[in-house]
One Martini backbone bead per residue (centre of mass of N, CA, C, O) as a GRO file, in nm:
protein
   99
    1UNK     BB    1  -1.652  -1.689  -0.678
    2UNK     BB    2  -1.675  -1.379  -0.750
    3UNK     BB    3  -1.418  -1.363  -0.930
    4UNK     BB    4  -1.526  -1.545  -1.152
    5UNK     BB    5  -1.764  -1.370  -1.230
    6UNK     BB    6  -1.601  -1.114  -1.298
    7UNK     BB    7  -1.423  -1.245  -1.516
    8UNK     BB    8  -1.657  -1.320  -1.703
    9UNK     BB    9  -1.766  -1.035  -1.744
   10UNK     BB   10  -1.512  -0.920  -1.868
   11UNK     BB   11  -1.520  -1.116  -2.106
   12UNK     BB   12  -1.808  -1.031  -2.206
   13UNK     BB   13  -1.702  -0.742  -2.277
   14UNK     BB   14  -1.416  -0.759  -2.434
   15UNK     BB   15  -1.450  -0.968  -2.663
   16UNK     BB   16  -1.687  -0.856  -2.836
   17UNK     BB   17  -1.559  -0.571  -2.863
   18UNK     BB   18  -1.310  -0.662  -3.017
   19UNK     BB   19  -1.454  -0.785  -3.261
   20UNK     BB   20  -1.604  -0.524  -3.339
   21UNK     BB   21  -1.352  -0.350  -3.382
   22UNK     BB   22  -1.240  -0.518  -3.612
   23UNK     BB   23  -1.478  -0.483  -3.803
   24UNK     BB   24  -1.481  -0.171  -3.811
   25UNK     BB   25  -1.199  -0.134  -3.920
   26UNK     BB   26  -1.244  -0.282  -4.187
   27UNK     BB   27  -1.492  -0.123  -4.286
   28UNK     BB   28  -1.395   0.174  -4.274
   29UNK     BB   29  -1.106   0.123  -4.431
   30UNK     BB   30  -1.249   0.025  -4.698
   31UNK     BB   31  -1.386   0.324  -4.753
   32UNK     BB   32  -1.122   0.475  -4.631
   33UNK     BB   33  -0.858   0.707  -4.618
   34UNK     BB   34  -0.647   0.835  -4.382
   35UNK     BB   35  -0.515   1.065  -4.566
   36UNK     BB   36  -0.821   1.194  -4.635
   37UNK     BB   37  -0.862   1.299  -4.359
   38UNK     BB   38  -1.059   1.517  -4.146
   39UNK     BB   39  -1.026   1.784  -3.885
   40UNK     BB   40  -1.183   2.068  -3.877
   41UNK     BB   41  -1.085   2.111  -4.194
   42UNK     BB   42  -0.822   1.944  -4.141
   43UNK     BB   43  -0.567   1.763  -4.200
   44UNK     BB   44  -0.419   1.491  -4.106
   45UNK     BB   45  -0.090   1.451  -3.924
   46UNK     BB   46  -0.088   1.132  -3.963
   47UNK     BB   47  -0.035   0.825  -3.972
   48UNK     BB   48  -0.182   0.539  -4.055
   49UNK     BB   49  -0.118   0.379  -3.795
   50UNK     BB   50  -0.235   0.587  -3.602
   51UNK     BB   51  -0.523   0.586  -3.709
   52UNK     BB   52  -0.574   0.286  -3.670
   53UNK     BB   53  -0.519   0.272  -3.363
   54UNK     BB   54  -0.712   0.490  -3.256
   55UNK     BB   55  -0.966   0.374  -3.385
   56UNK     BB   56  -0.967   0.100  -3.250
   57UNK     BB   57  -0.986   0.207  -2.952
   58UNK     BB   58  -1.249   0.358  -2.995
   59UNK     BB   59  -1.420   0.120  -3.085
   60UNK     BB   60  -1.369  -0.048  -2.830
   61UNK     BB   61  -1.487   0.151  -2.623
   62UNK     BB   62  -1.773   0.160  -2.735
   63UNK     BB   63  -1.828  -0.148  -2.728
   64UNK     BB   64  -1.768  -0.183  -2.422
   65UNK     BB   65  -1.991   0.000  -2.322
   66UNK     BB   66  -2.220  -0.164  -2.438
   67UNK     BB   67  -2.153  -0.433  -2.294
   68UNK     BB   68  -2.165  -0.321  -2.004
   69UNK     BB   69  -2.461  -0.236  -2.011
   70UNK     BB   70  -2.575  -0.513  -2.073
   71UNK     BB   71  -2.460  -0.654  -1.820
   72UNK     BB   72  -2.593  -0.470  -1.612
   73UNK     BB   73  -2.898  -0.515  -1.715
   74UNK     BB   74  -2.869  -0.847  -1.667
   75UNK     BB   75  -2.897  -0.833  -1.380
   76UNK     BB   76  -3.001  -0.948  -1.099
   77UNK     BB   77  -3.157  -0.858  -0.812
   78UNK     BB   78  -2.970  -1.017  -0.625
   79UNK     BB   79  -2.700  -0.885  -0.719
   80UNK     BB   80  -2.779  -0.587  -0.660
   81UNK     BB   81  -2.899  -0.635  -0.342
   82UNK     BB   82  -2.650  -0.743  -0.228
   83UNK     BB   83  -2.467  -0.785   0.064
   84UNK     BB   84  -2.113  -0.789   0.131
   85UNK     BB   85  -2.159  -0.836   0.424
   86UNK     BB   86  -2.169  -0.958   0.708
   87UNK     BB   87  -2.422  -1.015   0.920
   88UNK     BB   88  -2.290  -0.868   1.178
   89UNK     BB   89  -2.197  -0.596   0.987
   90UNK     BB   90  -2.470  -0.495   0.917
   91UNK     BB   91  -2.668  -0.262   0.849
   92UNK     BB   92  -2.996  -0.165   0.848
   93UNK     BB   93  -3.026  -0.169   0.523
   94UNK     BB   94  -2.941  -0.452   0.542
   95UNK     BB   95  -3.009  -0.759   0.526
   96UNK     BB   96  -3.006  -1.028   0.777
   97UNK     BB   97  -3.003  -1.239   0.592
   98UNK     BB   98  -2.892  -1.503   0.435
   99UNK     BB   99  -2.731  -1.569   0.100
   0.00000   0.00000   0.00000
């Protein structure tokens, strides 16, 4: 059951961030040309496809980080405080009640 929950959370993180990265890619490069971009005062010496690809993955990483933080902060106290060990194997810090 816990792997299903983890898979769903991964989907909750990656899918919206992918869609947002697609939107950002379209929006940013509708406004600027990759060949006219500069980095530290020097023109980029990369092809358009390279700039598009690197930008997409950077946008995706930023959006995925945001989605991951939102998912983490929306966890219930039960999920955060749950001890993953069996009742007999739990140390003193973990509650001994069954979950």
